[in-house]
Structure formats: C-alpha cells, structure tokens
mmCIF file of the N, C-alpha and C atoms, coordinates in Angstrom:
data_MODEL
# 
_entry.id   MODEL 
# 
loop_
_atom_site.group_PDB 
_atom_site.id 
_atom_site.type_symbol 
_atom_site.label_atom_id 
_atom_site.label_alt_id 
_atom_site.label_comp_id 
_atom_site.label_asym_id 
_atom_site.label_entity_id 
_atom_site.label_seq_id 
_atom_site.pdbx_PDB_ins_code 
_atom_site.Cartn_x 
_atom_site.Cartn_y 
_atom_site.Cartn_z 
_atom_site.occupancy 
_atom_site.B_iso_or_equiv 
_atom_site.pdbx_formal_charge 
_atom_site.auth_seq_id 
_atom_site.auth_comp_id 
_atom_site.auth_asym_id 
_atom_site.auth_atom_id 
_atom_site.pdbx_PDB_model_num 
ATOM 1   N N  . MET A 1 1  ? 0.831   -1.190  0.000   1.00 0.00 ? 1  MET A N  1 
ATOM 2   C CA . MET A 1 1  ? 0.000   0.000   0.000   1.00 0.00 ? 1  MET A CA 1 
ATOM 3   C C  . MET A 1 1  ? 0.876   1.255   0.000   1.00 0.00 ? 1  MET A C  1 
ATOM 4   N N  . ALA A 1 2  ? 1.960   1.230   0.750   1.00 0.00 ? 2  ALA A N  1 
ATOM 5   C CA . ALA A 1 2  ? 2.861   2.387   0.798   1.00 0.00 ? 2  ALA A CA 1 
ATOM 6   C C  . ALA A 1 2  ? 3.497   2.642   -0.568  1.00 0.00 ? 2  ALA A C  1 
ATOM 7   N N  . VAL A 1 3  ? 3.808   1.584   -1.271  1.00 0.00 ? 3  VAL A N  1 
ATOM 8   C CA . VAL A 1 3  ? 4.409   1.733   -2.606  1.00 0.00 ? 3  VAL A CA 1 
ATOM 9   C C  . VAL A 1 3  ? 3.404   2.379   -3.551  1.00 0.00 ? 3  VAL A C  1 
ATOM 10  N N  . GLN A 1 4  ? 2.164   1.937   -3.493  1.00 0.00 ? 4  GLN A N  1 
ATOM 11  C CA . GLN A 1 4  ? 1.129   2.517   -4.356  1.00 0.00 ? 4  GLN A CA 1 
ATOM 12  C C  . GLN A 1 4  ? 0.939   3.995   -4.038  1.00 0.00 ? 4  GLN A C  1 
ATOM 13  N N  . HIS A 1 5  ? 1.002   4.340   -2.768  1.00 0.00 ? 5  HIS A N  1 
ATOM 14  C CA . HIS A 1 5  ? 0.880   5.744   -2.368  1.00 0.00 ? 5  HIS A CA 1 
ATOM 15  C C  . HIS A 1 5  ? 2.021   6.571   -2.957  1.00 0.00 ? 5  HIS A C  1 
ATOM 16  N N  . GLU A 1 6  ? 3.227   6.057   -2.894  1.00 0.00 ? 6  GLU A N  1 
ATOM 17  C CA . GLU A 1 6  ? 4.387   6.771   -3.448  1.00 0.00 ? 6  GLU A CA 1 
ATOM 18  C C  . GLU A 1 6  ? 4.283   6.899   -4.962  1.00 0.00 ? 6  GLU A C  1 
ATOM 19  N N  . LEU A 1 7  ? 3.788   5.862   -5.634  1.00 0.00 ? 7  LEU A N  1 
ATOM 20  C CA . LEU A 1 7  ? 3.599   5.937   -7.086  1.00 0.00 ? 7  LEU A CA 1 
ATOM 21  C C  . LEU A 1 7  ? 2.557   6.991   -7.441  1.00 0.00 ? 7  LEU A C  1 
ATOM 22  N N  . SER A 1 8  ? 1.472   7.018   -6.698  1.00 0.00 ? 8  SER A N  1 
ATOM 23  C CA . SER A 1 8  ? 0.436   8.030   -6.932  1.00 0.00 ? 8  SER A CA 1 
ATOM 24  C C  . SER A 1 8  ? 1.001   9.428   -6.759  1.00 0.00 ? 8  SER A C  1 
ATOM 25  N N  . LYS A 1 9  ? 1.771   9.610   -5.711  1.00 0.00 ? 9  LYS A N  1 
ATOM 26  C CA . LYS A 1 9  ? 2.392   10.911  -5.445  1.00 0.00 ? 9  LYS A CA 1 
ATOM 27  C C  . LYS A 1 9  ? 3.302   11.327  -6.599  1.00 0.00 ? 9  LYS A C  1 
ATOM 28  N N  . ALA A 1 10 ? 4.077   10.373  -7.100  1.00 0.00 ? 10 ALA A N  1 
ATOM 29  C CA . ALA A 1 10 ? 5.001   10.659  -8.197  1.00 0.00 ? 10 ALA A CA 1 
ATOM 30  C C  . ALA A 1 10 ? 4.237   11.062  -9.466  1.00 0.00 ? 10 ALA A C  1 
ATOM 31  N N  . TYR A 1 11 ? 3.154   10.364  -9.767  1.00 0.00 ? 11 TYR A N  1 
ATOM 32  C CA . TYR A 1 11 ? 2.350   10.721  -10.936 1.00 0.00 ? 11 TYR A CA 1 
ATOM 33  C C  . TYR A 1 11 ? 1.778   12.120  -10.811 1.00 0.00 ? 11 TYR A C  1 
ATOM 34  N N  . TYR A 1 12 ? 1.267   12.448  -9.643  1.00 0.00 ? 12 TYR A N  1 
ATOM 35  C CA . TYR A 1 12 ? 0.694   13.780  -9.459  1.00 0.00 ? 12 TYR A CA 1 
ATOM 36  C C  . TYR A 1 12 ? 1.769   14.864  -9.572  1.00 0.00 ? 12 TYR A C  1 
ATOM 37  N N  . GLU A 1 13 ? 2.975   14.559  -9.099  1.00 0.00 ? 13 GLU A N  1 
ATOM 38  C CA . GLU A 1 13 ? 4.071   15.516  -9.250  1.00 0.00 ? 13 GLU A CA 1 
ATOM 39  C C  . GLU A 1 13 ? 4.430   15.694  -10.722 1.00 0.00 ? 13 GLU A C  1 
ATOM 40  N N  . LEU A 1 14 ? 4.493   14.597  -11.472 1.00 0.00 ? 14 LEU A N  1 
ATOM 41  C CA . LEU A 1 14 ? 4.769   14.682  -12.917 1.00 0.00 ? 14 LEU A CA 1 
ATOM 42  C C  . LEU A 1 14 ? 3.696   15.495  -13.625 1.00 0.00 ? 14 LEU A C  1 
ATOM 43  N N  . ARG A 1 15 ? 2.462   15.258  -13.253 1.00 0.00 ? 15 ARG A N  1 
ATOM 44  C CA . ARG A 1 15 ? 1.365   16.002  -13.865 1.00 0.00 ? 15 ARG A CA 1 
ATOM 45  C C  . ARG A 1 15 ? 1.451   17.483  -13.535 1.00 0.00 ? 15 ARG A C  1 
ATOM 46  N N  . GLU A 1 16 ? 1.848   17.825  -12.316 1.00 0.00 ? 16 GLU A N  1 
ATOM 47  C CA . GLU A 1 16 ? 1.992   19.234  -11.947 1.00 0.00 ? 16 GLU A CA 1 
ATOM 48  C C  . GLU A 1 16 ? 3.080   19.912  -12.770 1.00 0.00 ? 16 GLU A C  1 
ATOM 49  N N  . VAL A 1 17 ? 4.189   19.222  -12.983 1.00 0.00 ? 17 VAL A N  1 
ATOM 50  C CA . VAL A 1 17 ? 5.274   19.770  -13.799 1.00 0.00 ? 17 VAL A CA 1 
ATOM 51  C C  . VAL A 1 17 ? 4.790   19.965  -15.237 1.00 0.00 ? 17 VAL A C  1 
ATOM 52  N N  . TYR A 1 18 ? 4.059   18.990  -15.752 1.00 0.00 ? 18 TYR A N  1 
ATOM 53  C CA . TYR A 1 18 ? 3.510   19.073  -17.105 1.00 0.00 ? 18 TYR A CA 1 
ATOM 54  C C  . TYR A 1 18 ? 2.554   20.262  -17.231 1.00 0.00 ? 18 TYR A C  1 
ATOM 55  N N  . VAL A 1 19 ? 1.667   20.412  -16.259 1.00 0.00 ? 19 VAL A N  1 
ATOM 56  C CA . VAL A 1 19 ? 0.708   21.522  -16.261 1.00 0.00 ? 19 VAL A CA 1 
ATOM 57  C C  . VAL A 1 19 ? 1.437   22.851  -16.310 1.00 0.00 ? 19 VAL A C  1 
ATOM 58  N N  . SER A 1 20 ? 2.443   22.991  -15.487 1.00 0.00 ? 20 SER A N  1 
ATOM 59  C CA . SER A 1 20 ? 3.201   24.239  -15.434 1.00 0.00 ? 20 SER A CA 1 
ATOM 60  C C  . SER A 1 20 ? 3.923   24.510  -16.752 1.00 0.00 ? 20 SER A C  1 
ATOM 61  N N  . ALA A 1 21 ? 4.553   23.468  -17.307 1.00 0.00 ? 21 ALA A N  1 
ATOM 62  C CA . ALA A 1 21 ? 5.331   23.638  -18.537 1.00 0.00 ? 21 ALA A CA 1 
ATOM 63  C C  . ALA A 1 21 ? 4.447   23.878  -19.756 1.00 0.00 ? 21 ALA A C  1 
ATOM 64  N N  . VAL A 1 22 ? 3.343   23.156  -19.858 1.00 0.00 ? 22 VAL A N  1 
ATOM 65  C CA . VAL A 1 22 ? 2.513   23.220  -21.056 1.00 0.00 ? 22 VAL A CA 1 
ATOM 66  C C  . VAL A 1 22 ? 1.493   24.346  -20.986 1.00 0.00 ? 22 VAL A C  1 
ATOM 67  N N  . PHE A 1 23 ? 0.848   24.507  -19.832 1.00 0.00 ? 23 PHE A N  1 
ATOM 68  C CA . PHE A 1 23 ? -0.237  25.475  -19.722 1.00 0.00 ? 23 PHE A CA 1 
ATOM 69  C C  . PHE A 1 23 ? 0.128   26.728  -18.937 1.00 0.00 ? 23 PHE A C  1 
ATOM 70  N N  . GLY A 1 24 ? 1.223   26.676  -18.196 1.00 0.00 ? 24 GLY A N  1 
ATOM 71  C CA . GLY A 1 24 ? 1.617   27.832  -17.396 1.00 0.00 ? 24 GLY A CA 1 
ATOM 72  C C  . GLY A 1 24 ? 0.612   28.136  -16.284 1.00 0.00 ? 24 GLY A C  1 
ATOM 73  N N  . LYS A 1 25 ? -0.025  27.090  -15.782 1.00 0.00 ? 25 LYS A N  1 
ATOM 74  C CA . LYS A 1 25 ? -1.051  27.236  -14.750 1.00 0.00 ? 25 LYS A CA 1 
ATOM 75  C C  . LYS A 1 25 ? -0.776  26.264  -13.605 1.00 0.00 ? 25 LYS A C  1 
ATOM 76  N N  . SER A 1 26 ? -1.561  26.422  -12.552 1.00 0.00 ? 26 SER A N  1 
ATOM 77  C CA . SER A 1 26 ? -1.550  25.407  -11.502 1.00 0.00 ? 26 SER A CA 1 
ATOM 78  C C  . SER A 1 26 ? -2.700  24.448  -11.795 1.00 0.00 ? 26 SER A C  1 
ATOM 79  N N  . PRO A 1 27 ? -2.638  23.229  -11.265 1.00 0.00 ? 27 PRO A N  1 
ATOM 80  C CA . PRO A 1 27 ? -3.671  22.234  -11.577 1.00 0.00 ? 27 PRO A CA 1 
ATOM 81  C C  . PRO A 1 27 ? -5.098  22.682  -11.264 1.00 0.00 ? 27 PRO A C  1 
ATOM 82  N N  . ASP A 1 28 ? -5.280  23.494  -10.250 1.00 0.00 ? 28 ASP A N  1 
ATOM 83  C CA . ASP A 1 28 ? -6.639  23.910  -9.894  1.00 0.00 ? 28 ASP A CA 1 
ATOM 84  C C  . ASP A 1 28 ? -7.216  24.967  -10.839 1.00 0.00 ? 28 ASP A C  1 
ATOM 85  N N  . GLN A 1 29 ? -6.430  25.429  -11.803 1.00 0.00 ? 29 GLN A N  1 
ATOM 86  C CA . GLN A 1 29 ? -6.887  26.425  -12.768 1.00 0.00 ? 29 GLN A CA 1 
ATOM 87  C C  . GLN A 1 29 ? -7.245  25.815  -14.128 1.00 0.00 ? 29 GLN A C  1 
ATOM 88  N N  . LEU A 1 30 ? -7.175  24.499  -14.242 1.00 0.00 ? 30 LEU A N  1 
ATOM 89  C CA . LEU A 1 30 ? -7.391  23.844  -15.529 1.00 0.00 ? 30 LEU A CA 1 
ATOM 90  C C  . LEU A 1 30 ? -8.863  23.654  -15.842 1.00 0.00 ? 30 LEU A C  1 
ATOM 91  N N  . ASN A 1 31 ? -9.162  23.644  -17.139 1.00 0.00 ? 31 ASN A N  1 
ATOM 92  C CA . ASN A 1 31 ? -10.522 23.319  -17.563 1.00 0.00 ? 31 ASN A CA 1 
ATOM 93  C C  . ASN A 1 31 ? -10.583 21.821  -17.889 1.00 0.00 ? 31 ASN A C  1 
ATOM 94  N N  . ALA A 1 32 ? -11.761 21.320  -18.211 1.00 0.00 ? 32 ALA A N  1 
ATOM 95  C CA . ALA A 1 32 ? -11.963 19.891  -18.435 1.00 0.00 ? 32 ALA A CA 1 
ATOM 96  C C  . ALA A 1 32 ? -11.122 19.349  -19.589 1.00 0.00 ? 32 ALA A C  1 
ATOM 97  N N  . ILE A 1 33 ? -10.966 20.121  -20.642 1.00 0.00 ? 33 ILE A N  1 
ATOM 98  C CA . ILE A 1 33 ? -10.177 19.671  -21.799 1.00 0.00 ? 33 ILE A CA 1 
ATOM 99  C C  . ILE A 1 33 ? -8.709  19.533  -21.422 1.00 0.00 ? 33 ILE A C  1 
ATOM 100 N N  . GLU A 1 34 ? -8.188  20.488  -20.664 1.00 0.00 ? 34 GLU A N  1 
ATOM 101 C CA . GLU A 1 34 ? -6.788  20.436  -20.235 1.00 0.00 ? 34 GLU A CA 1 
ATOM 102 C C  . GLU A 1 34 ? -6.555  19.260  -19.287 1.00 0.00 ? 34 GLU A C  1 
ATOM 103 N N  . ILE A 1 35 ? -7.494  19.005  -18.405 1.00 0.00 ? 35 ILE A N  1 
ATOM 104 C CA . ILE A 1 35 ? -7.371  17.869  -17.483 1.00 0.00 ? 35 ILE A CA 1 
ATOM 105 C C  . ILE A 1 35 ? -7.328  16.560  -18.268 1.00 0.00 ? 35 ILE A C  1 
ATOM 106 N N  . LYS A 1 36 ? -8.169  16.455  -19.283 1.00 0.00 ? 36 LYS A N  1 
ATOM 107 C CA . LYS A 1 36 ? -8.177  15.252  -20.116 1.00 0.00 ? 36 LYS A CA 1 
ATOM 108 C C  . LYS A 1 36 ? -6.826  15.073  -20.802 1.00 0.00 ? 36 LYS A C  1 
ATOM 109 N N  . GLU A 1 37 ? -6.259  16.163  -21.314 1.00 0.00 ? 37 GLU A N  1 
ATOM 110 C CA . GLU A 1 37 ? -4.948  16.090  -21.975 1.00 0.00 ? 37 GLU A CA 1 
ATOM 111 C C  . GLU A 1 37 ? -3.873  15.599  -21.017 1.00 0.00 ? 37 GLU A C  1 
ATOM 112 N N  . ILE A 1 38 ? -3.904  16.082  -19.801 1.00 0.00 ? 38 ILE A N  1 
ATOM 113 C CA . ILE A 1 38 ? -2.913  15.671  -18.804 1.00 0.00 ? 38 ILE A CA 1 
ATOM 114 C C  . ILE A 1 38 ? -3.057  14.191  -18.479 1.00 0.00 ? 38 ILE A C  1 
ATOM 115 N N  . LYS A 1 39 ? -4.285  13.738  -18.317 1.00 0.00 ? 39 LYS A N  1 
ATOM 116 C CA . LYS A 1 39 ? -4.515  12.328  -18.019 1.00 0.00 ? 39 LYS A CA 1 
ATOM 117 C C  . LYS A 1 39 ? -4.079  11.432  -19.173 1.00 0.00 ? 39 LYS A C  1 
ATOM 118 N N  . GLU A 1 40 ? -4.171  11.938  -20.400 1.00 0.00 ? 40 GLU A N  1 
ATOM 119 C CA . GLU A 1 40 ? -3.694  11.171  -21.555 1.00 0.00 ? 40 GLU A CA 1 
ATOM 120 C C  . GLU A 1 40 ? -2.168  11.185  -21.624 1.00 0.00 ? 40 GLU A C  1 
ATOM 121 N N  . ALA A 1 41 ? -1.556  12.309  -21.252 1.00 0.00 ? 41 ALA A N  1 
ATOM 122 C CA . ALA A 1 41 ? -0.097  12.412  -21.288 1.00 0.00 ? 41 ALA A CA 1 
ATOM 123 C C  . ALA A 1 41 ? 0.542   11.564  -20.190 1.00 0.00 ? 41 ALA A C  1 
ATOM 124 N N  . TYR A 1 42 ? -0.090  11.530  -19.022 1.00 0.00 ? 42 TYR A N  1 
ATOM 125 C CA . TYR A 1 42 ? 0.406   10.761  -17.881 1.00 0.00 ? 42 TYR A CA 1 
ATOM 126 C C  . TYR A 1 42 ? -0.726  9.919   -17.305 1.00 0.00 ? 42 TYR A C  1 
ATOM 127 N N  . PRO A 1 43 ? -1.096  8.851   -17.998 1.00 0.00 ? 43 PRO A N  1 
ATOM 128 C CA . PRO A 1 43 ? -2.174  8.006   -17.481 1.00 0.00 ? 43 PRO A CA 1 
ATOM 129 C C  . PRO A 1 43 ? -1.717  7.270   -16.226 1.00 0.00 ? 43 PRO A C  1 
ATOM 130 N N  . PHE A 1 44 ? -2.615  7.114   -15.309 1.00 0.00 ? 44 PHE A N  1 
ATOM 131 C CA . PHE A 1 44 ? -2.288  6.395   -14.080 1.00 0.00 ? 44 PHE A CA 1 
ATOM 132 C C  . PHE A 1 44 ? -3.363  5.352   -13.836 1.00 0.00 ? 44 PHE A C  1 
ATOM 133 N N  . VAL A 1 45 ? -2.975  4.087   -14.013 1.00 0.00 ? 45 VAL A N  1 
ATOM 134 C CA . VAL A 1 45 ? -3.882  2.988   -13.791 1.00 0.00 ? 45 VAL A CA 1 
ATOM 135 C C  . VAL A 1 45 ? -3.207  2.039   -12.801 1.00 0.00 ? 45 VAL A C  1 
ATOM 136 N N  . PRO A 1 46 ? -3.489  2.247   -11.516 1.00 0.00 ? 46 PRO A N  1 
ATOM 137 C CA . PRO A 1 46 ? -2.842  1.411   -10.519 1.00 0.00 ? 46 PRO A CA 1 
ATOM 138 C C  . PRO A 1 46 ? -3.286  -0.047  -10.636 1.00 0.00 ? 46 PRO A C  1 
ATOM 139 N N  . SER A 1 47 ? -2.377  -0.930  -10.367 1.00 0.00 ? 47 SER A N  1 
ATOM 140 C CA . SER A 1 47 ? -2.663  -2.360  -10.416 1.00 0.00 ? 47 SER A CA 1 
ATOM 141 C C  . SER A 1 47 ? -2.229  -2.978  -9.108  1.00 0.00 ? 47 SER A C  1 
ATOM 142 N N  . GLU A 1 48 ? -3.067  -3.826  -8.601  1.00 0.00 ? 48 GLU A N  1 
ATOM 143 C CA . GLU A 1 48 ? -2.719  -4.538  -7.385  1.00 0.00 ? 48 GLU A CA 1 
ATOM 144 C C  . GLU A 1 48 ? -2.520  -6.010  -7.686  1.00 0.00 ? 48 GLU A C  1 
ATOM 145 N N  . ALA A 1 49 ? -1.855  -6.280  -8.790  1.00 0.00 ? 49 ALA A N  1 
ATOM 146 C CA . ALA A 1 49 ? -1.602  -7.655  -9.196  1.00 0.00 ? 49 ALA A CA 1 
ATOM 147 C C  . ALA A 1 49 ? -0.696  -8.343  -8.187  1.00 0.00 ? 49 ALA A C  1 
ATOM 148 N N  . GLN A 1 50 ? -0.984  -9.566  -7.940  1.00 0.00 ? 50 GLN A N  1 
ATOM 149 C CA . GLN A 1 50 ? -0.183  -10.354 -7.012  1.00 0.00 ? 50 GLN A CA 1 
ATOM 150 C C  . GLN A 1 50 ? 1.093   -10.839 -7.709  1.00 0.00 ? 50 GLN A C  1 
ATOM 151 N N  . ILE A 1 51 ? 2.184   -10.725 -7.019  1.00 0.00 ? 51 ILE A N  1 
ATOM 152 C CA . ILE A 1 51 ? 3.469   -11.214 -7.542  1.00 0.00 ? 51 ILE A CA 1 
ATOM 153 C C  . ILE A 1 51 ? 3.637   -12.652 -7.099  1.00 0.00 ? 51 ILE A C  1 
ATOM 154 N N  . LYS A 1 52 ? 3.935   -13.523 -8.055  1.00 0.00 ? 52 LYS A N  1 
ATOM 155 C CA . LYS A 1 52 ? 4.103   -14.947 -7.711  1.00 0.00 ? 52 LYS A CA 1 
ATOM 156 C C  . LYS A 1 52 ? 5.543   -15.281 -7.500  1.00 0.00 ? 52 LYS A C  1 
# 
C-alpha cells in the first residue's frame, strides 16, 4: 500500500510539472479539456496484481 501511495504521489508531481510547462497554470486552474490532456499524457492505472 505504501508503494502505491508513493507511485500516486510521483504521478501527481509529474502532472503538476507538465501543467506548469505546457499550460503555465496550476492544476486547480485547468478546464476539463486540459485535465483530459494531462490524463492522456500521464495516465495512471494502478494495479494490485499479485506477484508470484
């Protein structure tokens, strides 16, 4: 669980850097289209697959 939390944090940090570089805004200033673009640029699909 701690690893997943750290991965989530890292993705959000990457997205914040992307937002700043591409849009020159903070994440809370984005519109729906910009949010969609960010999610496409940095998709985050956590998996809890068991390691054998």
